C-alpha positions as a printed NumPy array, in Angstrom:
array([[  1.769, -17.484,  16.18 ],
       [ -0.925, -15.979,  18.416],
       [  1.054, -12.731,  18.656],
       [  1.199, -12.505,  14.845],
       [ -2.54 , -13.142,  14.533],
       [ -3.249, -10.422,  17.079],
       [ -1.002,  -7.977,  15.222],
       [ -2.761,  -8.763,  11.933],
       [ -6.186,  -8.363,  13.568],
       [ -5.133,  -4.996,  15.041],
       [ -3.911,  -3.75 ,  11.654],
       [ -7.122,  -4.837,   9.928],
       [ -9.278,  -3.246,  12.614],
       [ -7.306,  -0.007,  12.425],
       [ -7.654,   0.089,   8.625],
       [-11.403,  -0.536,   8.749],
       [-11.979,   2.042,  11.492],
       [ -9.987,   4.543,   9.435],
       [-12.26 ,   3.9  ,   6.491],
       [-15.393,   4.303,   8.653],
       [-14.08 ,   7.633,   9.935],
       [-13.315,   8.751,   6.375],
       [-16.832,   7.782,   5.246],
       [-18.445,   9.578,   8.204],
       [-16.574,  12.823,   7.538],
       [-17.419,  12.476,   3.827],
       [-21.159,  12.273,   4.584],
       [-21.223,  15.211,   7.017],
       [-19.115,  17.528,   4.873],
       [-21.02 ,  16.73 ,   1.695],
       [-24.352,  17.31 ,   3.455],
       [-23.171,  20.779,   4.534],
       [-21.642,  21.891,   1.225],
       [-24.915,  22.521,  -0.673],
       [-26.037,  24.722,   2.236],
       [-22.807,  26.733,   2.106],
       [-22.832,  27.04 ,  -1.705],
       [-25.457,  29.854,  -1.986],
       [-23.526,  32.078,   0.441],
       [-20.199,  31.796,  -1.354],
       [-20.852,  31.588,  -5.118],
       [-24.616,  31.352,  -5.744],
       [-24.222,  31.54 ,  -9.531],
       [-22.184,  28.293,  -9.624],
       [-23.105,  24.949,  -8.04 ],
       [-19.534,  24.178,  -6.985],
       [-20.355,  21.738,  -4.192],
       [-20.843,  18.931,  -6.715],
       [-17.188,  19.025,  -7.776],
       [-15.656,  18.156,  -4.395],
       [-18.355,  15.522,  -3.919],
       [-17.329,  13.589,  -7.045],
       [-13.603,  13.935,  -6.414],
       [-13.922,  12.88 ,  -2.801],
       [-16.256,  10.021,  -3.795],
       [-13.51 ,   8.641,  -6.008],
       [-11.019,   8.935,  -3.146],
       [-13.408,   7.195,  -0.761],
       [-13.977,   4.335,  -3.209],
       [-10.227,   3.865,  -3.685],
       [ -9.71 ,   3.953,   0.087],
       [-12.472,   1.394,   0.568],
       [-11.075,  -0.923,  -2.09 ],
       [ -7.642,  -0.649,  -0.505],
       [ -8.969,  -1.499,   2.934],
       [-11.327,  -4.312,   1.965],
       [ -9.121,  -5.953,  -0.623],
       [ -6.033,  -5.583,   1.545],
       [ -7.721,  -7.163,   4.548],
       [ -9.533,  -9.901,   2.666],
       [ -8.696, -13.579,   2.882],
       [ -7.191, -13.501,  -0.613],
       [ -4.255, -11.585,   0.794],
       [ -3.84 , -14.066,   3.624],
       [ -3.883, -16.92 ,   1.142],
       [ -1.124, -15.265,  -0.903],
       [  0.961, -14.641,   2.209],
       [  0.641, -18.294,   3.267],
       [  1.577, -19.384,  -0.246],
       [  4.669, -17.17 ,  -0.145],
       [  5.643, -18.443,   3.321],
       [  5.36 , -22.031,   2.103],
       [  7.637, -21.19 ,  -0.785],
       [ 10.186, -19.64 ,   1.559],
       [ 10.198, -22.699,   3.819],
       [ 11.117, -25.043,   0.97 ],
       [ 14.824, -25.701,   0.493],
       [ 16.33 , -22.983,  -1.642],
       [ 18.795, -23.689,  -4.426],
       [ 21.376, -20.961,  -4.737],
       [ 23.718, -20.587,  -7.647],
       [ 27.411, -20.549,  -6.884],
       [ 29.103, -17.237,  -7.5  ],
       [ 30.98 , -16.898, -10.762],
       [ 34.723, -17.021, -10.261],
       [ 37.26 , -15.754, -12.675],
       [ 39.24 , -18.326, -14.614],
       [ 41.782, -15.768, -15.839],
       [ 45.3  , -16.053, -14.465],
       [ 47.882, -13.298, -14.59 ],
       [ 51.139, -14.48 , -16.14 ],
       [ 52.828, -11.139, -16.721],
       [ 55.171,  -9.671, -14.097],
       [ 54.443,  -6.149, -13.006],
       [ 56.868,  -3.61 , -14.495],
       [ 59.287,  -2.003, -12.132],
       [ 59.198,   1.726, -11.976],
       [ 62.298,   3.53 , -13.287],
       [ 62.994,   6.396, -10.901]])
C-alpha cells in the first residue's frame, strides 16, 4: 500500500511541476513577444493572438492537472475498487440447444 501511495504522490508531483514549468515559460515568452512585435510586423499587433491561444492551453492544462490530482479522483478510484472487491455475478455462456440429426452426405467420386 505504501508503494502505491508513493507512486501516486510521484505522479501528482510530476504533473504539478510540469504545469509550473508550462506557466513559467508562458509568462516569459508572452513578456518578450510585445517587444519583438515592432521589429517583425509593426503594422499588426500579432503578439496578442498567441497569448490568447496559449492562455486557453494553459487553462486546460491546469484544469487537467488540478482536477486529475484532486481528492475527487481518489474518491472515485476507491469507490471503483470497492465495487471490484465485491463478489461478481457472471452470466453463464449461452450454449446451443440445436442438435444435428442429419447424416453427412458421402461424396460420389
